[in-house]
PyMOL commands that place a pseudoatom at each C-alpha (Angstrom):
pseudoatom trace, name=CA, resn=UNK, resi=1, chain=A, elem=C, hetatm=0, pos=[64.712, 121.507, -32.577]
pseudoatom trace, name=CA, resn=UNK, resi=2, chain=A, elem=C, hetatm=0, pos=[62.101, 121.464, -35.300]
pseudoatom trace, name=CA, resn=UNK, resi=3, chain=A, elem=C, hetatm=0, pos=[59.004, 119.302, -34.919]
pseudoatom trace, name=CA, resn=UNK, resi=4, chain=A, elem=C, hetatm=0, pos=[58.584, 117.227, -38.085]
pseudoatom trace, name=CA, resn=UNK, resi=5, chain=A, elem=C, hetatm=0, pos=[55.276, 115.665, -37.117]
pseudoatom trace, name=CA, resn=UNK, resi=6, chain=A, elem=C, hetatm=0, pos=[53.187, 117.652, -39.587]
pseudoatom trace, name=CA, resn=UNK, resi=7, chain=A, elem=C, hetatm=0, pos=[50.988, 116.231, -42.347]
pseudoatom trace, name=CA, resn=UNK, resi=8, chain=A, elem=C, hetatm=0, pos=[52.821, 113.966, -44.740]
pseudoatom trace, name=CA, resn=UNK, resi=9, chain=A, elem=C, hetatm=0, pos=[55.553, 113.196, -42.249]
pseudoatom trace, name=CA, resn=UNK, resi=10, chain=A, elem=C, hetatm=0, pos=[54.530, 109.560, -41.830]
pseudoatom trace, name=CA, resn=UNK, resi=11, chain=A, elem=C, hetatm=0, pos=[54.398, 109.104, -45.601]
pseudoatom trace, name=CA, resn=UNK, resi=12, chain=A, elem=C, hetatm=0, pos=[57.891, 110.523, -46.133]
pseudoatom trace, name=CA, resn=UNK, resi=13, chain=A, elem=C, hetatm=0, pos=[59.290, 108.414, -43.284]
pseudoatom trace, name=CA, resn=UNK, resi=14, chain=A, elem=C, hetatm=0, pos=[57.677, 105.327, -44.785]
pseudoatom trace, name=CA, resn=UNK, resi=15, chain=A, elem=C, hetatm=0, pos=[59.154, 106.189, -48.180]
pseudoatom trace, name=CA, resn=UNK, resi=16, chain=A, elem=C, hetatm=0, pos=[62.598, 106.714, -46.698]
pseudoatom trace, name=CA, resn=UNK, resi=17, chain=A, elem=C, hetatm=0, pos=[62.430, 103.418, -44.824]
pseudoatom trace, name=CA, resn=UNK, resi=18, chain=A, elem=C, hetatm=0, pos=[61.283, 101.668, -48.010]
pseudoatom trace, name=CA, resn=UNK, resi=19, chain=A, elem=C, hetatm=0, pos=[64.183, 102.917, -50.089]
pseudoatom trace, name=CA, resn=UNK, resi=20, chain=A, elem=C, hetatm=0, pos=[66.743, 102.082, -47.405]
pseudoatom trace, name=CA, resn=UNK, resi=21, chain=A, elem=C, hetatm=0, pos=[65.362, 98.568, -46.952]
pseudoatom trace, name=CA, resn=UNK, resi=22, chain=A, elem=C, hetatm=0, pos=[65.536, 97.983, -50.713]
pseudoatom trace, name=CA, resn=UNK, resi=23, chain=A, elem=C, hetatm=0, pos=[69.334, 98.171, -50.834]
pseudoatom trace, name=CA, resn=UNK, resi=24, chain=A, elem=C, hetatm=0, pos=[69.982, 94.443, -50.315]
pseudoatom trace, name=CA, resn=UNK, resi=25, chain=A, elem=C, hetatm=0, pos=[67.335, 93.476, -52.875]
pseudoatom trace, name=CA, resn=UNK, resi=26, chain=A, elem=C, hetatm=0, pos=[68.743, 95.967, -55.388]
pseudoatom trace, name=CA, resn=UNK, resi=27, chain=A, elem=C, hetatm=0, pos=[72.261, 94.654, -54.855]
pseudoatom trace, name=CA, resn=UNK, resi=28, chain=A, elem=C, hetatm=0, pos=[71.033, 91.081, -55.410]
pseudoatom trace, name=CA, resn=UNK, resi=29, chain=A, elem=C, hetatm=0, pos=[69.216, 92.121, -58.593]
pseudoatom trace, name=CA, resn=UNK, resi=30, chain=A, elem=C, hetatm=0, pos=[72.232, 93.995, -59.932]
pseudoatom trace, name=CA, resn=UNK, resi=31, chain=A, elem=C, hetatm=0, pos=[74.585, 91.131, -59.055]
pseudoatom trace, name=CA, resn=UNK, resi=32, chain=A, elem=C, hetatm=0, pos=[72.407, 88.623, -60.926]
pseudoatom trace, name=CA, resn=UNK, resi=33, chain=A, elem=C, hetatm=0, pos=[72.423, 90.882, -63.974]
pseudoatom trace, name=CA, resn=UNK, resi=34, chain=A, elem=C, hetatm=0, pos=[76.076, 91.921, -63.897]
pseudoatom trace, name=CA, resn=UNK, resi=35, chain=A, elem=C, hetatm=0, pos=[77.856, 88.961, -62.271]
pseudoatom trace, name=CA, resn=UNK, resi=36, chain=A, elem=C, hetatm=0, pos=[80.159, 91.232, -60.286]
pseudoatom trace, name=CA, resn=UNK, resi=37, chain=A, elem=C, hetatm=0, pos=[79.592, 92.473, -56.752]
pseudoatom trace, name=CA, resn=UNK, resi=38, chain=A, elem=C, hetatm=0, pos=[81.673, 95.617, -57.343]
pseudoatom trace, name=CA, resn=UNK, resi=39, chain=A, elem=C, hetatm=0, pos=[79.678, 96.525, -60.464]
pseudoatom trace, name=CA, resn=UNK, resi=40, chain=A, elem=C, hetatm=0, pos=[76.432, 95.689, -58.667]
pseudoatom trace, name=CA, resn=UNK, resi=41, chain=A, elem=C, hetatm=0, pos=[77.318, 98.060, -55.838]
pseudoatom trace, name=CA, resn=UNK, resi=42, chain=A, elem=C, hetatm=0, pos=[78.178, 100.762, -58.384]
pseudoatom trace, name=CA, resn=UNK, resi=43, chain=A, elem=C, hetatm=0, pos=[74.782, 100.294, -60.056]
pseudoatom trace, name=CA, resn=UNK, resi=44, chain=A, elem=C, hetatm=0, pos=[72.967, 100.503, -56.714]
pseudoatom trace, name=CA, resn=UNK, resi=45, chain=A, elem=C, hetatm=0, pos=[74.915, 103.618, -55.770]
pseudoatom trace, name=CA, resn=UNK, resi=46, chain=A, elem=C, hetatm=0, pos=[73.935, 105.240, -59.086]
pseudoatom trace, name=CA, resn=UNK, resi=47, chain=A, elem=C, hetatm=0, pos=[70.304, 104.251, -58.469]
pseudoatom trace, name=CA, resn=UNK, resi=48, chain=A, elem=C, hetatm=0, pos=[70.309, 105.983, -55.074]
pseudoatom trace, name=CA, resn=UNK, resi=49, chain=A, elem=C, hetatm=0, pos=[72.093, 109.019, -56.547]
pseudoatom trace, name=CA, resn=UNK, resi=50, chain=A, elem=C, hetatm=0, pos=[69.243, 109.379, -59.050]
pseudoatom trace, name=CA, resn=UNK, resi=51, chain=A, elem=C, hetatm=0, pos=[66.654, 109.021, -56.279]
pseudoatom trace, name=CA, resn=UNK, resi=52, chain=A, elem=C, hetatm=0, pos=[68.243, 111.715, -54.130]
pseudoatom trace, name=CA, resn=UNK, resi=53, chain=A, elem=C, hetatm=0, pos=[68.748, 114.027, -57.144]
pseudoatom trace, name=CA, resn=UNK, resi=54, chain=A, elem=C, hetatm=0, pos=[64.964, 114.306, -57.470]
pseudoatom trace, name=CA, resn=UNK, resi=55, chain=A, elem=C, hetatm=0, pos=[63.028, 116.942, -55.583]
pseudoatom trace, name=CA, resn=UNK, resi=56, chain=A, elem=C, hetatm=0, pos=[60.934, 115.934, -52.579]
pseudoatom trace, name=CA, resn=UNK, resi=57, chain=A, elem=C, hetatm=0, pos=[57.793, 116.535, -54.659]
pseudoatom trace, name=CA, resn=UNK, resi=58, chain=A, elem=C, hetatm=0, pos=[59.028, 114.153, -57.375]
pseudoatom trace, name=CA, resn=UNK, resi=59, chain=A, elem=C, hetatm=0, pos=[59.852, 111.508, -54.772]
pseudoatom trace, name=CA, resn=UNK, resi=60, chain=A, elem=C, hetatm=0, pos=[56.454, 111.885, -53.108]
pseudoatom trace, name=CA, resn=UNK, resi=61, chain=A, elem=C, hetatm=0, pos=[54.719, 111.476, -56.487]
pseudoatom trace, name=CA, resn=UNK, resi=62, chain=A, elem=C, hetatm=0, pos=[56.146, 107.947, -56.831]
pseudoatom trace, name=CA, resn=UNK, resi=63, chain=A, elem=C, hetatm=0, pos=[53.535, 105.514, -55.516]
pseudoatom trace, name=CA, resn=UNK, resi=64, chain=A, elem=C, hetatm=0, pos=[55.990, 102.647, -54.996]
pseudoatom trace, name=CA, resn=UNK, resi=65, chain=A, elem=C, hetatm=0, pos=[59.567, 103.769, -54.289]
pseudoatom trace, name=CA, resn=UNK, resi=66, chain=A, elem=C, hetatm=0, pos=[60.798, 100.162, -54.154]
pseudoatom trace, name=CA, resn=UNK, resi=67, chain=A, elem=C, hetatm=0, pos=[59.438, 99.390, -57.618]
pseudoatom trace, name=CA, resn=UNK, resi=68, chain=A, elem=C, hetatm=0, pos=[60.912, 102.633, -58.966]
pseudoatom trace, name=CA, resn=UNK, resi=69, chain=A, elem=C, hetatm=0, pos=[64.327, 101.785, -57.512]
pseudoatom trace, name=CA, resn=UNK, resi=70, chain=A, elem=C, hetatm=0, pos=[64.210, 98.258, -58.954]
pseudoatom trace, name=CA, resn=UNK, resi=71, chain=A, elem=C, hetatm=0, pos=[63.277, 99.516, -62.401]
pseudoatom trace, name=CA, resn=UNK, resi=72, chain=A, elem=C, hetatm=0, pos=[65.994, 102.171, -62.411]
pseudoatom trace, name=CA, resn=UNK, resi=73, chain=A, elem=C, hetatm=0, pos=[68.610, 99.718, -61.102]
pseudoatom trace, name=CA, resn=UNK, resi=74, chain=A, elem=C, hetatm=0, pos=[67.674, 97.239, -63.829]
pseudoatom trace, name=CA, resn=UNK, resi=75, chain=A, elem=C, hetatm=0, pos=[68.013, 99.898, -66.516]
pseudoatom trace, name=CA, resn=UNK, resi=76, chain=A, elem=C, hetatm=0, pos=[71.372, 101.034, -65.152]
pseudoatom trace, name=CA, resn=UNK, resi=77, chain=A, elem=C, hetatm=0, pos=[72.587, 97.415, -65.208]
pseudoatom trace, name=CA, resn=UNK, resi=78, chain=A, elem=C, hetatm=0, pos=[71.417, 96.971, -68.792]
pseudoatom trace, name=CA, resn=UNK, resi=79, chain=A, elem=C, hetatm=0, pos=[73.207, 100.196, -69.746]
pseudoatom trace, name=CA, resn=UNK, resi=80, chain=A, elem=C, hetatm=0, pos=[76.369, 98.921, -68.045]
pseudoatom trace, name=CA, resn=UNK, resi=81, chain=A, elem=C, hetatm=0, pos=[76.136, 95.620, -69.909]
pseudoatom trace, name=CA, resn=UNK, resi=82, chain=A, elem=C, hetatm=0, pos=[75.587, 97.433, -73.203]
pseudoatom trace, name=CA, resn=UNK, resi=83, chain=A, elem=C, hetatm=0, pos=[78.564, 99.743, -72.724]
pseudoatom trace, name=CA, resn=UNK, resi=84, chain=A, elem=C, hetatm=0, pos=[80.765, 96.780, -71.719]
pseudoatom trace, name=CA, resn=UNK, resi=85, chain=A, elem=C, hetatm=0, pos=[80.026, 95.095, -75.056]
pseudoatom trace, name=CA, resn=UNK, resi=86, chain=A, elem=C, hetatm=0, pos=[80.693, 98.231, -77.122]
for i in range(1, 86): cmd.bond("trace and resi %d" % i, "trace and resi %d" % (i + 1))
show_as sticks, trace
zoom trace
């Protein structure tokens, strides 16, 4: 097994825990914006897909992962609302 206790390990674990713990808050935000639980879950899933599509260096450069996730989720919801009206 590989020992992952090198420098930066605590920071990446903290970041991972932060993004996982944000899921309920993101779902609540998306639901309030969209009015549909299914659409809210889709928006949250897209938000996490964008997070995991970034390189580790890009993720580590984000000072507040929770704020980044909230901002991206909000933008995705607004895009969904805009495309629903078109």
